[in-house]
C-alpha positions in Angstrom: 3.0 -29.2 -128.6 1.7 -30.6 -131.9 3.5 -33.5 -133.7 2.9 -32.7 -137.3 4.5 -36.0 -138.4 1.1 -37.6 -137.8 -2.2 -37.0 -139.7 -3.9 -36.1 -136.4 -1.1 -33.5 -135.7 -1.4 -32.1 -139.2 -5.2 -31.7 -138.7 -4.7 -29.8 -135.4 -2.1 -27.5 -136.9 -4.3 -26.9 -139.9 -7.3 -26.1 -137.7 -5.2 -23.4 -135.9 -3.9 -22.0 -139.2 -7.5 -21.8 -140.7 -8.8 -20.2 -137.5 -6.1 -17.6 -137.5 -6.8 -16.7 -141.1 -10.6 -16.5 -141.0 -13.5 -16.7 -138.6 -13.7 -20.2 -137.0 -17.4 -20.1 -137.6 -16.8 -20.1 -141.3 -14.1 -22.8 -141.3 -15.4 -26.2 -142.5 -14.0 -29.7 -141.8 -13.2 -29.9 -145.6 -11.2 -26.6 -145.3 -9.2 -28.1 -142.5 -8.7 -31.4 -144.3 -7.5 -29.6 -147.4 -5.0 -27.4 -145.3 -3.7 -30.6 -143.6 -3.5 -32.5 -146.9 -5.5 -35.3 -145.3 -8.1 -37.2 -147.4 -11.7 -36.3 -146.3 -12.4 -40.0 -145.6 -9.4 -40.2 -143.2 -10.5 -36.9 -141.7 -13.8 -38.4 -140.9 -12.1 -41.2 -139.0 -9.9 -38.8 -137.1 -12.4 -36.1 -136.1 -16.2 -36.1 -136.4 -16.6 -32.4 -135.7 -14.8 -29.1 -135.1 -15.6 -29.6 -131.4 -13.7 -32.9 -131.4 -10.7 -31.0 -132.9 -10.9 -28.4 -130.1 -11.2 -31.1 -127.5 -8.0 -32.7 -128.8 -6.3 -29.3 -128.8 -7.2 -29.0 -125.2 -5.6 -32.3 -124.4 -2.5 -31.4 -126.3 -2.2 -28.2 -124.3 -2.7 -30.1 -121.0 0.1 -32.5 -121.9 2.5 -29.7 -122.7 1.7 -27.8 -119.5 2.1 -30.9 -117.4 5.4 -31.6 -119.0 6.7 -28.1 -118.3 5.6 -27.8 -114.7 8.3 -28.3 -112.1 6.9 -28.2 -108.5 8.9 -26.2 -106.0 9.0 -27.7 -102.5 7.4 -25.5 -99.9 5.5 -23.4 -102.4 2.0 -22.4 -101.5 -0.6 -24.3 -103.6 -2.3 -21.1 -104.7 1.1 -19.8 -105.9 1.8 -23.0 -107.7 -1.6 -23.0 -109.3 -0.9 -19.4 -110.5 2.3 -20.7 -112.1 0.5 -23.6 -113.7 -2.1 -21.4 -115.3 0.5 -18.8 -116.5 2.4 -21.7 -118.0 -0.8 -22.6 -119.8 -1.1 -19.1 -121.2 2.6 -19.3 -122.3 1.8 -22.5 -124.2 -1.2 -20.9 -125.9 0.5 -17.7 -126.8 1.7 -18.7 -130.3 -1.9 -19.5 -131.2 -3.6 -16.4 -129.7 -5.0 -15.3 -133.1 -6.6 -18.7 -133.8 -8.0 -18.9 -130.2 -9.5 -15.5 -130.4 -11.2 -16.5 -133.7 -12.5 -19.7 -132.0 -13.7 -17.7 -128.9 -15.5 -15.2 -131.1 -17.4 -17.9 -133.0 -19.9 -17.6 -130.2 -22.3 -20.0 -128.5 -21.6 -22.4 -125.7 -20.7 -25.8 -127.0 -21.9 -28.4 -124.5 -19.7 -31.1 -126.2 -16.7 -29.2 -124.8 -17.9 -29.1 -121.2 -16.2 -32.4 -120.4 -12.8 -31.6 -122.0 -12.8 -28.1 -120.4 -13.5 -29.5 -116.9 -10.9 -32.3 -117.5 -8.3 -29.6 -118.3 -9.0 -27.8 -115.0 -8.9 -31.1 -113.1 -5.3 -31.7 -114.4 -4.2 -28.1 -113.7 -5.3 -28.6 -110.1 -3.5 -31.9 -110.0 -0.3 -30.2 -111.3 -0.6 -27.8 -108.3 -1.0 -30.7 -105.9 -4.6 -29.8 -105.1 -7.1 -32.6 -104.4 -9.9 -33.1 -106.9 -11.6 -36.1 -105.4 -15.1 -36.2 -104.0 -17.7 -33.4 -103.8 -15.1 -30.9 -102.6 -12.8 -31.7 -105.5 -15.7 -31.3 -108.0 -16.4 -27.9 -106.5 -12.7 -26.9 -106.9 -12.7 -28.1 -110.6 -15.9 -26.1 -111.4 -14.6 -23.1 -109.5 -11.3 -23.1 -111.4 -13.1 -23.5 -114.7 -15.0 -20.2 -113.9 -11.8 -18.5 -112.9 -9.9 -19.7 -116.0 -12.8 -18.7 -118.4 -12.8 -15.2 -117.0 -9.0 -14.7 -117.1 -8.8 -16.3 -120.6 -11.0 -13.5 -121.9 -8.6 -11.0 -120.3 -5.6 -12.8 -121.8 -7.1 -12.7 -125.3 -7.0 -8.9 -125.2 -3.7 -8.5 -123.3 -1.1 -7.2 -125.7 1.5 -6.6 -123.1 4.5 -9.0 -123.6 4.8 -9.2 -119.9 1.1 -10.2 -119.6 0.6 -7.8 -116.7 -3.2 -7.6 -117.1 -3.5 -11.3 -117.2 -1.3 -11.9 -114.1 -3.2 -9.3 -112.2 -6.6 -10.7 -113.2 -5.5 -14.3 -112.4 -4.1 -13.3 -109.0 -7.3 -11.4 -108.1 -9.6 -14.2 -109.2 -7.6 -17.0 -107.5 -7.6 -15.0 -104.2 -11.3 -14.5 -104.5 -11.9 -18.2 -105.3 -9.7 -19.3 -102.4 -11.9 -17.3 -100.0 -15.0 -18.7 -101.5 -13.8 -22.3 -101.3 -12.8 -21.9 -97.7 -16.3 -20.8 -96.9 -17.7 -23.7 -98.9 -15.4 -26.1 -97.1 -16.6 -24.7 -93.8 -20.2 -25.2 -94.7 -19.5 -28.7 -96.0 -17.8 -29.6 -92.7 -20.7 -28.3 -90.7 -23.1 -30.3 -92.8 -21.0 -33.5 -92.3 -21.0 -32.9 -88.5 -24.7 -32.3 -88.4 -25.3 -35.4 -90.5 -23.2 -37.5 -88.1 -25.0 -36.1 -85.0 -28.5 -35.9 -86.4 -29.7 -39.5 -85.8 -28.8 -39.3 -82.0 -30.3 -35.8 -81.8 -33.5 -36.8 -83.4 -33.8 -39.9 -81.2 -33.4 -37.7 -78.1 -35.9 -35.2 -79.4 -38.4 -38.0 -80.0 -37.9 -39.3 -76.5 -38.4 -35.8 -75.0 -41.7 -35.4 -76.9 -42.9 -38.7 -75.4 -42.0 -37.7 -71.9 -38.6 -39.4 -71.6 -36.9 -42.6 -72.7 -39.1 -45.7 -72.8 -38.3 -48.1 -70.0 -38.3 -51.8 -70.8 -40.0 -54.1 -68.1 -37.5 -55.9 -65.8 -36.8 -59.5 -66.7 -39.5 -61.8 -65.2 -41.7 -58.9 -64.2 -45.4 -59.3 -64.9 -47.1 -56.9 -67.3 -49.7 -54.8 -65.5 -53.2 -56.1 -66.0 -56.0 -53.9 -67.3 
């Protein structure tokens, strides 16, 4: 997953090693640079913050998952998404101690919102699920919530077979699937209303005025008052 032949790869590996050894909150960029044997000046050019390091780790995980996924023809998209996310947990497994340290550092980092949503966008793409338009944005946001919840379960799941993680993921995906069907139904109804609304409002206005206005016949004289 991480190519340690490059300075960037060595920094990513060093960040994981430091986080596994001590609290991520206490790890400094200088600590990571020292572990990676990268000059601090070069470190500054590579990563401006620890959040930037995590964002690059997320992209590295995305690439590895996408490279491993092999779509099965005829497989239900929900089942394929289940396989995609379990593959993601398999990729993360060797770094669980470091990830637990990072998760326990506390506080929501808004700088990671974009990379986290981008990851879920690519996981949906891997499962062949549309992420375009407003409906796609809802699917990405919904999966981000599902993944965040199951990720917390995975961090505490010591079973080699990951039974708790699989059960939690299956449960959350089924619940999310029902919710998205309801959202899609509401969105469809709104689109239909928006299409019909102009004509409906026109007819309503005509009814309030006593019927449709009649234009005078061509050549007819206007009544004199």
